[in-house]
C-alpha positions in Angstrom: 128.5 -18.5 217.6 127.1 -15.3 216.0 123.6 -16.7 216.5 124.3 -17.4 220.2 125.6 -13.9 220.7 122.6 -12.2 219.2 120.3 -14.5 221.2 122.0 -13.5 224.4 121.9 -9.8 223.5 118.2 -10.2 222.7 117.5 -11.9 226.0 119.2 -9.1 227.9 117.2 -6.5 226.0 114.0 -8.4 226.7 114.8 -8.6 230.4 115.6 -4.9 230.4 112.2 -4.0 228.9 110.4 -6.2 231.4 112.4 -4.8 234.3 111.8 -1.2 233.2 108.1 -1.8 232.7 107.7 -3.5 236.1 109.5 -0.8 238.0 107.6 1.9 236.1 104.3 0.3 236.9 105.1 0.0 240.6 106.3 3.6 240.9 103.3 4.9 239.0 100.9 2.9 241.1 102.5 4.0 244.3 102.6 7.6 243.5 98.9 7.5 242.5 97.9 5.6 245.6 99.8 8.0 248.0 98.6 11.1 246.2 95.0 10.1 245.9 94.5 7.8 248.8 91.1 7.9 250.3 90.7 8.8 254.0 88.0 6.7 255.6 86.1 8.2 258.5 86.5 6.7 262.0 83.0 5.4 262.0 83.6 3.5 258.8 86.8 1.8 260.0 86.1 -1.8 261.1 87.0 -3.2 264.5 90.5 -4.7 264.2 92.6 -7.3 266.0 96.4 -6.9 265.7 98.5 -10.0 266.4 102.2 -10.1 267.2 104.0 -13.4 267.7 107.4 -13.3 269.5 110.4 -15.6 269.7 113.6 -14.0 270.7 114.1 -10.3 271.4 114.5 -8.4 268.2 116.7 -5.3 268.6 113.9 -2.8 268.0 111.2 -4.7 269.9 110.6 -2.0 272.6 109.9 0.6 269.9 107.7 -1.9 268.0 105.6 -2.5 271.1 105.2 1.1 272.1 104.3 2.2 268.5 101.8 -0.7 268.2 100.0 0.2 271.4 99.7 3.9 270.3 98.1 3.6 266.9 95.8 6.3 265.7 92.9 4.0 265.2 89.5 4.1 266.9 88.8 0.5 267.9 91.5 -2.1 267.9 92.6 -5.0 270.1 96.2 -6.3 270.5 97.2 -9.9 271.1 100.8 -10.8 271.8 101.9 -14.4 271.8 105.3 -15.1 273.4 107.0 -18.3 272.6 107.9 -19.3 276.2 108.1 -18.0 279.7 111.9 -18.3 279.5 112.0 -16.3 276.3 113.8 -12.9 276.8 110.8 -11.1 275.3 108.4 -12.1 278.1 109.6 -9.7 280.8 110.2 -7.0 278.2 106.7 -7.2 276.9 105.2 -7.1 280.4 107.3 -4.1 281.3 106.5 -2.1 278.1 102.7 -2.9 278.3 102.5 -1.9 282.0 104.4 1.4 281.5 103.0 2.7 278.2 99.4 3.4 279.3 98.2 2.1 275.9 95.0 3.6 274.6 94.2 0.4 272.7 90.9 -1.1 273.6 92.5 -4.1 275.1 95.9 -5.8 275.2 96.5 -9.5 275.9 99.8 -11.1 276.4 99.9 -14.9 276.4 102.4 -17.7 276.2 102.3 -20.2 273.4 100.5 -23.1 274.9 101.1 -26.1 272.8 103.4 -25.8 269.7 102.3 -28.0 266.9 104.8 -30.4 265.3 103.1 -30.1 261.9 103.8 -26.4 261.3 106.1 -23.6 262.2 106.1 -22.0 265.6 104.8 -18.8 264.1 101.8 -20.6 262.5 101.2 -22.2 265.9 101.1 -18.8 267.6 98.7 -17.4 265.0 96.4 -20.4 265.4 96.3 -19.7 269.1 95.8 -16.0 268.7 92.9 -16.4 266.2 91.1 -19.3 268.1 88.6 -16.7 269.2 88.1 -13.1 268.1 87.0 -10.0 270.0 83.3 -9.0 269.6 82.4 -7.5 266.2 86.0 -8.0 264.9 86.0 -7.7 261.1 89.7 -7.4 260.4 92.9 -9.2 261.7 96.2 -7.5 261.1 99.7 -9.1 261.5 103.0 -7.5 262.3 106.5 -8.8 262.7 108.7 -8.0 265.7 111.4 -6.3 263.5 108.8 -3.8 262.1 108.3 -0.5 263.9 104.9 0.8 262.8 104.3 4.5 262.4 101.3 6.1 264.1 98.9 5.6 261.1 100.1 2.1 260.2 96.9 0.3 261.1 94.7 2.9 259.6 96.6 3.0 256.3 96.5 -0.8 256.1 92.9 -1.4 257.1 91.0 1.4 255.4 91.4 -0.3 252.0 89.5 -3.3 253.3 86.3 -1.3 253.2 86.3 -2.2 249.5 84.3 -5.4 249.2 86.6 -6.5 246.3 89.7 -6.5 248.5 90.2 -9.4 250.9 93.7 -8.5 252.2 96.1 -5.6 252.2 99.9 -5.6 252.7 102.9 -3.4 252.9 106.5 -4.6 252.4 109.9 -4.4 254.0 112.6 -1.9 252.9 116.1 -2.4 254.3 118.3 0.5 255.2 121.8 -1.1 255.8 123.3 0.3 259.0 126.8 -1.0 258.3 129.1 -1.8 255.5 128.8 -5.6 255.7 128.3 -7.3 252.3 125.4 -9.3 253.7 123.6 -6.1 254.6 124.0 -4.6 251.1 123.3 -7.9 249.4 120.0 -8.2 251.3 119.2 -4.6 250.5 119.6 -5.1 246.7 117.8 -8.5 246.8 114.9 -6.9 248.5 114.7 -4.1 246.0 114.0 -6.6 243.4 111.8 -8.7 245.6 109.5 -5.7 246.2 108.9 -5.4 242.5 108.4 -9.1 242.0 106.0 -9.4 245.0 104.0 -6.5 243.6 103.8 -7.9 240.1 103.0 -11.5 241.1 100.9 -10.8 244.2 103.1 -12.3 247.0 102.0 -11.2 250.5 104.3 -10.3 253.3 103.2 -11.3 256.8 105.3 -8.5 258.5 102.6 -5.9 257.6 99.4 -7.7 256.6 95.7 -7.3 257.2 92.9 -9.8 256.2 89.2 -9.9 256.5 88.0 -12.3 259.2 85.9 -14.1 256.6 89.2 -15.6 255.3 90.4 -16.9 258.6 88.7 -20.3 258.7 90.2 -21.3 255.4 93.6 -19.8 256.3 93.7 -21.5 259.7 93.3 -24.9 258.0 96.4 -24.2 256.0 98.4 -22.8 258.9 98.0 -26.2 260.7 100.4 -27.8 258.2 102.3 -24.9 256.8 105.9 -23.7 257.2 105.0 -20.0 256.7 102.0 -17.9 257.5 101.7 -15.4 254.6 102.1 -17.0 251.2 99.3 -19.6 251.7 96.9 -16.6 251.8 97.2 -16.3 248.0 95.3 -19.5 247.3 92.6 -18.5 249.8 92.1 -15.2 248.1 91.9 -16.8 244.7 89.4 -19.3 246.0 87.1 -16.5 247.3 87.8 -14.3 244.3 89.2 -11.4 246.4 92.1 -9.1 245.8 95.3 -8.6 247.7 96.1 -4.8 247.6 99.6 -3.4 248.1 99.6 -0.3 250.2 102.8 1.8 249.5 102.2 4.0 252.6 103.0 1.0 254.8 106.4 0.3 253.4 108.3 -0.6 256.6 111.9 0.3 257.2 114.3 -2.2 258.7 117.6 -0.9 260.0 119.1 -4.2 260.9 122.3 -5.5 259.3 123.4 -9.0 258.7 126.4 -11.2 257.5 126.4 -12.6 254.1 125.9 -16.1 255.5 122.7 -15.0 257.3 121.5 -13.2 254.2 121.9 -16.3 252.1 120.0 -18.4 254.6 117.3 -15.8 254.8 116.8 -15.4 251.0 116.9 -19.2 250.5 114.0 -19.6 253.0 112.0 -16.8 251.4 112.3 -18.5 248.0 111.4 -21.9 249.5 108.2 -20.5 250.9 107.2 -19.0 247.6 108.1 -22.2 245.7 106.0 -24.3 248.1 102.9 -22.1 248.6 102.4 -19.7 245.8 100.4 -21.0 242.8 102.4 -19.2 240.1 104.9 -16.7 241.4 108.0 -18.9 241.8 107.6 -20.5 238.3 107.0 -17.1 236.6 109.9 -15.1 238.2 112.5 -17.5 239.5 113.7 -19.2 236.4 114.6 -15.9 234.7 116.1 -14.5 237.9 118.2 -17.6 238.5 119.3 -17.7 234.8 120.4 -14.1 234.7 123.8 -14.7 236.4 124.6 -17.5 233.9 123.6 -15.3 231.0 125.7 -12.4 232.2 128.7 -14.7 232.8 128.3 -16.2 229.3 128.1 -12.7 227.7 131.4 -11.6 229.5 133.1 -14.9 228.5 132.1 -14.6 224.9 133.2 -10.9 224.8 136.7 -11.9 226.1 136.9 -14.7 223.5 135.9 -12.3 220.7 138.5 -9.8 221.8 141.2 -12.4 221.8 140.2 -13.5 218.3 140.3 -9.8 217.3 136.5 -9.8 216.4 136.2 -6.3 217.8 132.7 -5.6 216.5 131.2 -8.7 218.2 133.1 -8.0 221.4 131.9 -4.4 221.5 128.3 -5.5 221.0 128.5 -8.1 223.8 130.3 -5.7 226.1 127.9 -2.9 225.4 124.9 -5.2 226.1 126.4 -6.3 229.4 127.2 -2.8 230.6 123.8 -1.5 229.4 122.0 -4.2 231.3 123.9 -3.7 234.5 123.5 0.1 234.3 119.8 -0.2 233.6 119.3 -2.6 236.5 121.1 -0.2 238.9 119.2 2.7 237.5 115.9 0.9 238.2 117.1 0.2 241.7 118.0 3.9 242.2 114.6 4.9 240.9 112.9 2.6 243.5 115.1 4.0 246.2 114.2 7.5 245.3 110.5 6.5 245.2 110.8 4.8 248.6 112.5 7.9 250.1 109.6 10.1 248.9 107.1 7.8 250.5 109.1 7.5 253.8 109.7 11.2 254.1 106.0 11.8 254.4 106.2 10.2 257.9 109.6 11.5 258.8 111.8 8.5 257.9 114.7 8.2 255.5 115.9 5.6 253.0 119.3 4.0 252.5 122.4 6.1 252.0 123.9 4.6 248.9 127.6 4.0 248.7 130.1 2.5 246.2 129.4 -0.9 247.7 126.1 -1.1 245.7 128.0 -1.9 242.5 130.1 -4.9 243.7 127.1 -6.0 245.8 125.1 -6.2 242.6 127.4 -8.9 241.3 127.5 -10.6 244.7 123.7 -10.8 244.5 123.9 -12.7 241.2 125.8 -15.4 243.0 123.4 -15.2 245.9 120.5 -15.9 243.6 122.1 -18.9 242.1 122.9 -20.4 245.5 119.6 -19.5 247.1 117.6 -20.8 244.2 119.4 -24.1 244.3 119.0 -24.4 248.1 115.2 -23.6 247.8 115.0 -26.5 245.3 116.9 -29.2 247.2 116.7 -28.3 250.9 114.7 -30.7 253.0 115.6 -29.1 256.4 115.7 -25.5 257.6 116.6 -23.8 260.9 114.5 -20.9 261.8 115.0 -19.0 265.1 116.8 -22.0 266.6 114.3 -24.6 265.6 114.9 -27.3 262.9 112.1 -28.2 260.6 112.0 -31.0 258.0 110.2 -30.0 254.8 109.0 -32.9 252.7 106.3 -30.9 250.8 104.1 -27.9 251.2 101.9 -29.6 253.8 104.4 -32.0 255.2 106.3 -29.8 257.7 107.6 -31.4 260.9 109.2 -29.6 263.8 112.1 -31.8 264.9 112.2 -30.7 268.5 110.9 -27.7 270.4 113.1 -25.8 272.8 112.9 -22.2 274.3 114.8 -19.7 272.2 117.4 -18.5 274.7 117.7 -17.8 278.5 116.8 -14.4 279.7 120.3 -13.5 280.8 121.7 -13.9 277.3 121.5 -11.2 274.6 120.6 -12.6 271.1 122.1 -11.0 268.0 120.0 -9.8 265.1 121.6 -12.4 262.9 120.5 -15.3 265.1 116.8 -14.3 264.7 116.8 -14.8 260.9 
């Protein structure tokens, strides 16, 4: 048993070193990028198309639309694809667009014409929106409905694409729990780790993403049979030998809360997309992440056994390793929160207000990762915004039956949109 104990302690130590190095690398990179970021002149910025696909009215959608139509960017075009005329977003979009006097070069609002059965509705919307491009368009940017862009969002995202080595740029989400629900805090902690993992293994996020139009033809072919729109981009970038650049100044705050059940469903779907479409990320990160709860549980169990056997030294070593690993993980999360706050304060936003719930939520997330990982491995059907999809493989996606999201006289909850 002594050998097993030392192996477990060594494994925790190894994970601690990897975690600390990864978080340190992200913080160093982000501080350098924000401090020394290059400001590209207006004449150098390429013509851009921004696409927003909508199904169901997200709580902050009016703010998203207004901010999107008032970007500090010289030449950009906005296309909004609404899922159905009966969708509650249709009238809302029409109202906001007509009242805001947008300075954007042109705004188009269209209804999704013919949803494909071989991909997700979001992919169908993006296929329709990119069927033709505005004249001289060199960049296409994508934004999610639960993302409220700041005034320089598009500029911050696109200006890095003037580098010929960069094919796409992305931000990431940062949750600020608005309530005390365990689902909200579990999702917050899970996402803190996800931001690091996505940076280290180059996983794109479609909620704040920009790509060069030269990638669209290849990307569109993948969208026709894909369940998600963003992760398939990795293979396209690798094929064309281009980089995906993380832009810390477009870290996007999300103030929505959720139940634990919704959090579990959301995380399972995110892991499923990465498993299906990313060449290496899932296989590099997920085994260790999923194994961590079992290792921690084993360490605690062995520590209790050694105490009962009066092997105090061994019990103290195991207990110390457990406590040290948990404290180190929480400290790394705190460091990321402090870093995020410093980035967000530059545009007048704030990060999460940490409470005592972070500690029990840490252990709840361990269980969440076990369940979500298992579901991402065995699930063959998912429900996303009210639509069921069967998933038989990366390119074997089938929409079971299309239906409009919800009637306009009903108010959807934030949980129902995940």
